[in-house]
C-alpha positions as CSV (number, residue, x, y, z in Angstrom):
1,X,-26.1,-6.5,-33.3
2,X,-26.0,-10.1,-32.1
3,X,-23.5,-10.9,-29.6
4,X,-23.1,-14.4,-27.9
5,X,-22.8,-12.4,-24.4
6,X,-21.9,-9.6,-23.0
7,X,-21.0,-8.4,-19.3
8,X,-24.1,-6.0,-18.2
9,X,-23.7,-3.1,-16.2
10,X,-25.9,-2.6,-13.3
11,X,-29.2,-0.2,-13.1
12,X,-27.5,1.5,-9.8
13,X,-24.5,2.8,-8.6
14,X,-26.3,2.1,-5.3
15,X,-26.5,-0.9,-3.0
16,X,-29.1,-0.5,-0.6
17,X,-28.1,-3.0,3.3
18,X,-31.9,-2.2,4.5
19,X,-32.6,1.1,5.0
20,X,-28.8,2.4,4.5
21,X,-27.9,3.2,0.8
22,X,-24.3,2.7,0.0
23,X,-22.6,3.2,-3.3
24,X,-21.1,0.8,-4.9
25,X,-18.0,2.5,-5.8
26,X,-17.5,3.7,-2.6
27,X,-18.0,0.3,-1.5
28,X,-15.1,-1.3,-3.7
29,X,-12.7,1.3,-2.4
30,X,-13.8,0.3,1.3
31,X,-13.4,-3.5,0.7
32,X,-10.1,-2.5,-1.4
33,X,-8.6,-0.9,2.3
34,X,-9.4,-3.6,4.2
35,X,-7.6,-6.0,2.0
36,X,-4.7,-4.0,1.3
37,X,-4.3,-3.6,5.4
38,X,-5.2,-7.0,6.3
39,X,-2.6,-8.5,3.6
40,X,-0.2,-6.2,4.2
41,X,-0.2,-6.7,8.5
42,X,0.4,-10.2,7.0
43,X,3.2,-9.5,5.6
44,X,4.8,-7.2,8.0
45,X,4.5,-9.6,10.6
46,X,6.5,-12.5,8.3
47,X,8.9,-9.7,8.1
48,X,9.3,-9.4,12.0
49,X,7.3,-6.5,12.8
50,X,4.1,-6.0,15.2
51,X,1.0,-7.0,14.8
52,X,-1.2,-3.8,14.1
53,X,1.5,-1.8,13.1
54,X,0.0,-1.6,9.5
55,X,-2.9,-0.4,10.1
56,X,-1.9,1.7,12.8
57,X,0.4,3.8,9.7
58,X,-3.0,2.9,7.6
59,X,-4.6,5.6,9.9
60,X,-2.1,7.8,8.4
61,X,-1.8,7.0,5.0
62,X,-5.3,5.8,3.8
63,X,-6.6,9.6,4.3
64,X,-3.4,11.1,2.7
65,X,-3.8,8.9,-0.6
66,X,-8.0,9.7,-0.8
67,X,-7.4,13.2,-0.9
68,X,-4.0,13.0,-3.2
69,X,-6.3,10.6,-5.4
70,X,-8.8,13.5,-5.6
71,X,-6.7,16.4,-5.8
72,X,-5.1,14.7,-9.0
73,X,-8.4,13.5,-10.6
74,X,-9.5,17.4,-10.2
75,X,-6.8,18.9,-11.0
76,X,-6.2,16.8,-14.5
77,X,-9.8,17.2,-15.1
78,X,-10.5,20.3,-14.2
79,X,-13.0,21.2,-16.8
80,X,-15.9,19.1,-15.3
81,X,-15.8,21.2,-12.7
82,X,-14.8,24.8,-13.0
83,X,-16.0,25.5,-16.5
84,X,-19.0,27.4,-17.2
85,X,-22.2,24.8,-16.3
86,X,-20.2,23.2,-14.1
87,X,-20.6,23.2,-10.0
88,X,-17.6,23.4,-8.4
89,X,-19.1,21.6,-5.2
90,X,-19.0,18.7,-7.4
91,X,-15.6,18.2,-6.9
92,X,-15.7,17.1,-3.3
93,X,-18.5,14.6,-4.3
94,X,-15.8,11.7,-4.3
95,X,-18.6,9.4,-4.3
96,X,-19.2,10.1,-7.8
97,X,-16.3,8.5,-8.5
98,X,-12.5,9.8,-9.8
99,X,-9.9,9.0,-7.7
100,X,-6.3,9.4,-9.6
101,X,-4.2,6.8,-8.8
102,X,-0.8,8.9,-9.2
103,X,-1.9,11.3,-6.5
104,X,-3.1,8.4,-4.5
105,X,-0.1,6.7,-4.1
106,X,2.2,10.4,-4.1
107,X,0.4,11.5,-1.2
108,X,-0.2,8.0,0.2
109,X,3.4,8.1,0.8
110,X,3.6,11.0,2.6
111,X,0.8,10.0,5.1
112,X,3.1,6.1,5.3
113,X,6.0,8.0,5.9
114,X,5.0,10.9,8.7
115,X,3.4,7.0,10.3
116,X,6.9,5.2,10.0
117,X,8.6,8.5,11.1
118,X,6.6,8.0,14.6
119,X,7.1,4.8,15.4
120,X,10.7,4.6,13.8
121,X,9.9,2.1,11.2
122,X,12.2,2.1,7.2
123,X,9.9,3.7,4.9
124,X,10.9,1.3,2.2
125,X,10.5,-1.8,4.2
126,X,6.8,-0.6,4.8
127,X,6.3,-0.2,1.4
128,X,7.7,-3.9,0.5
129,X,5.0,-5.3,2.7
130,X,2.0,-3.5,1.3
131,X,2.6,-3.3,-2.1
132,X,0.9,-6.5,-3.5
133,X,-1.9,-5.7,-1.1
134,X,-2.2,-1.8,-2.9
135,X,-2.4,-3.9,-6.2
136,X,-5.4,-6.3,-4.6
137,X,-7.0,-2.9,-4.0
138,X,-6.3,-1.3,-7.0
139,X,-8.3,-4.9,-8.7
140,X,-11.0,-4.5,-6.3
141,X,-11.6,-0.7,-6.5
142,X,-11.7,-0.8,-10.4
143,X,-15.0,-2.7,-9.6
144,X,-16.1,0.7,-8.5
145,X,-16.3,2.2,-12.4
146,X,-18.5,-0.8,-13.0
147,X,-21.1,0.4,-10.9
148,X,-20.9,4.1,-12.2
149,X,-20.7,2.7,-15.3
150,X,-17.3,5.0,-16.6
151,X,-13.9,4.2,-17.6
152,X,-15.0,1.9,-20.2
153,X,-12.8,1.4,-23.2
154,X,-13.7,1.4,-27.2
155,X,-16.8,0.0,-28.9
156,X,-16.3,-3.9,-29.1
157,X,-18.5,-6.5,-30.1
158,X,-16.2,-9.0,-28.3
159,X,-18.3,-11.7,-25.9
160,X,-16.8,-9.9,-22.9
161,X,-17.8,-6.4,-24.1
162,X,-19.5,-4.0,-21.6
163,X,-22.6,-2.7,-22.2
164,X,-23.3,0.6,-21.3
165,X,-26.8,2.4,-20.9
166,X,-27.2,5.7,-22.9
167,X,-27.0,9.2,-20.9
168,X,-27.1,12.4,-22.3
169,X,-26.0,14.0,-19.1
170,X,-23.1,11.9,-18.4
171,X,-22.0,11.8,-21.9
172,X,-22.8,8.3,-22.7
173,X,-23.6,6.7,-25.6
174,X,-25.7,3.3,-25.8
175,X,-23.5,0.5,-26.7
176,X,-20.8,-2.5,-26.1
177,X,-17.6,-1.2,-25.3
178,X,-14.2,-2.9,-24.0
179,X,-14.7,-3.4,-19.7
180,X,-11.3,-1.6,-19.1
181,X,-12.3,-1.3,-15.6
182,X,-12.0,-5.6,-15.9
183,X,-8.4,-5.4,-17.7
184,X,-7.4,-3.1,-15.2
185,X,-8.6,-5.5,-12.4
186,X,-7.3,-8.5,-13.7
187,X,-3.8,-6.8,-14.5
188,X,-3.5,-5.6,-10.6
189,X,-4.3,-9.2,-9.6
190,X,-1.5,-10.2,-11.9
191,X,1.0,-7.8,-10.5
192,X,0.1,-8.5,-6.8
193,X,1.1,-12.5,-7.6
194,X,4.5,-11.6,-9.8
195,X,5.6,-9.3,-6.7
196,X,4.7,-12.4,-3.9
197,X,6.7,-14.5,-6.4
198,X,9.6,-12.2,-6.6
199,X,9.8,-11.3,-3.3
200,X,9.9,-15.3,-2.2
201,X,12.2,-15.5,-5.0
202,X,15.0,-13.2,-4.5
203,X,14.2,-11.8,-0.9
204,X,13.4,-8.0,-2.1
205,X,14.3,-5.4,0.6
206,X,14.5,-1.6,0.7
207,X,11.6,-0.8,-1.6
208,X,12.3,-3.1,-4.2
209,X,9.2,-4.9,-4.0
210,X,6.9,-2.0,-4.4
211,X,9.4,-0.6,-7.1
212,X,8.4,-3.8,-8.8
213,X,5.0,-3.4,-8.1
214,X,4.8,0.5,-9.6
215,X,7.0,-0.7,-12.5
216,X,4.7,-3.9,-13.5
217,X,1.4,-2.1,-13.0
218,X,2.5,1.2,-15.6
219,X,3.4,-1.3,-18.0
220,X,-0.2,-2.6,-17.8
221,X,-2.2,1.0,-17.3
222,X,-0.4,2.1,-20.7
223,X,-2.0,-0.4,-22.8
224,X,-4.9,0.0,-20.9
225,X,-5.4,3.7,-21.0
226,X,-5.1,3.4,-24.9
227,X,-8.0,1.5,-25.4
228,X,-10.0,4.2,-22.8
229,X,-12.3,7.0,-24.7
230,X,-13.3,9.1,-22.0
231,X,-11.9,12.6,-22.5
232,X,-8.6,13.2,-21.4
233,X,-5.5,16.1,-22.2
234,X,-3.3,14.8,-24.5
235,X,0.2,15.0,-24.9
236,X,2.2,15.0,-28.0
237,X,-0.5,12.4,-29.4
238,X,-0.6,10.4,-26.2
239,X,-3.0,11.2,-23.3
240,X,-1.6,12.4,-20.2
241,X,-1.7,9.1,-17.9
242,X,-0.1,7.3,-20.7
243,X,2.5,9.9,-20.2
244,X,2.6,9.8,-16.4
245,X,3.1,6.0,-16.8
246,X,6.1,6.0,-18.9
247,X,7.7,8.1,-16.4
248,X,6.4,6.5,-13.2
249,X,8.0,3.4,-15.3
250,X,11.3,4.6,-15.9
251,X,11.7,6.2,-12.1
252,X,10.5,2.8,-10.5
253,X,13.3,1.1,-12.8
254,X,16.5,3.5,-11.8
255,X,15.5,2.9,-8.3
256,X,15.3,-1.0,-8.8
257,X,18.8,-0.8,-10.7
258,X,20.2,1.9,-7.7
259,X,19.0,0.4,-4.8
260,X,20.0,-3.3,-5.9
261,X,23.9,-1.7,-5.8
262,X,23.8,0.5,-3.2
263,X,22.1,-2.0,-0.6
264,X,21.8,-5.4,-1.5
265,X,19.3,-7.8,0.3
266,X,16.6,-7.4,2.8
267,X,16.7,-5.9,6.0
268,X,17.2,-8.4,8.7
269,X,15.1,-5.7,11.4
270,X,12.0,-3.9,10.2
271,X,10.4,-3.1,13.6
272,X,13.1,-2.4,16.4
273,X,10.4,-2.4,19.0
274,X,9.0,-5.7,18.1
275,X,12.9,-7.0,19.0
276,X,13.0,-5.2,21.7
277,X,9.5,-6.7,22.9
278,X,10.7,-10.2,21.9
279,X,13.8,-10.1,23.8
280,X,12.2,-9.0,26.2
281,X,9.5,-11.7,26.5
282,X,12.5,-14.3,26.3
283,X,14.7,-12.4,29.0
284,X,17.7,-12.4,26.9
285,X,17.6,-8.3,26.0
286,X,19.7,-6.2,26.9
287,X,18.8,-4.9,29.7
288,X,19.0,-8.6,31.0
289,X,21.7,-9.5,30.3
290,X,23.3,-6.0,31.9
291,X,21.3,-7.1,35.1
292,X,22.4,-10.4,34.9
293,X,25.7,-8.9,34.4
294,X,25.8,-6.9,37.6
295,X,24.1,-9.6,39.7
296,X,27.3,-12.0,39.0
297,X,29.5,-9.3,39.5
298,X,27.9,-7.9,42.9
299,X,27.8,-11.8,44.1
300,X,31.3,-12.0,43.2
301,X,32.1,-8.6,44.9
302,X,30.2,-10.1,47.9
303,X,32.1,-13.5,48.1
304,X,35.4,-11.9,47.8
305,X,34.2,-9.6,50.9
306,X,33.4,-12.5,53.0
307,X,36.7,-14.0,52.3
308,X,38.8,-11.0,53.3
309,X,36.7,-10.7,56.7
310,X,37.8,-14.8,57.4
311,X,41.2,-13.7,56.9
312,X,41.5,-10.8,59.5
313,X,39.7,-13.1,62.2
314,X,41.9,-15.7,61.6
315,X,45.0,-13.3,62.3
316,X,43.4,-11.9,65.1
317,X,43.3,-15.0,66.5
318,X,46.6,-16.1,65.5
319,X,47.9,-12.8,67.3
320,X,46.5,-13.5,70.6
321,X,48.5,-16.8,71.1
322,X,51.3,-16.7,73.0
């Protein structure tokens, strides 16, 4: 097969940092999480929140998301782990790949909700802040599939085709295929930029920036999923993830419409603690105002009391005179 060019696949999915082995898939996930938290933190502070809040809530959201992503993958591809000839222990080997974004977002949202509730923060505002960061994280995480030589598309001779090495145990046939990992990575970058632009242009609030991210991502995931050739469950001729994309897209659009009608505009305060701290530093907080008010009243009372005493003394002196 004559090709002008192709994207080579790594000979190994493990990166060695000196004596320490680091799997490429895990490395991409870690870098993606870091970018999401870092950029989400910047957006949160710009909205009036405190530094460190996004990272604190991520302590809840990230573990929940990883568990949810793995659960979705294992449940929807159970035959890879719980059928004859398979080892169920492999279901726990997350570093070998296999995280479903749908489960990651769903359970990650639960973890974020717990973290937000503990700090008295509205979850929709937090979701808006981290939405583009999540898209960037997905863009980076998809390169983990490149390291594992997995989830590629149909065979192709395009110049940017992905070269896959044959591996009978992994079910891979040597050849060149559509680099669906690259397509999705680029799409996620585009989604992140779209959300950033729309948020600045329309001042999205109350979870609408996150809903836009979800809707835009599912559109791209639908056509990318159509190109993939890995084994998947089919319902009415479509892959399961295609149906999931359709359902989630519709839910996101409905939320956008209803939210815009019920709660137009953007939250003025996203983290009450940040407002209180700022007021305390400037001395203009409610407590300071109350103390000032009490001080003024006390001074007025003291002044009034002094005037009364002077009047009584004057009357006594006048009474002594004949």
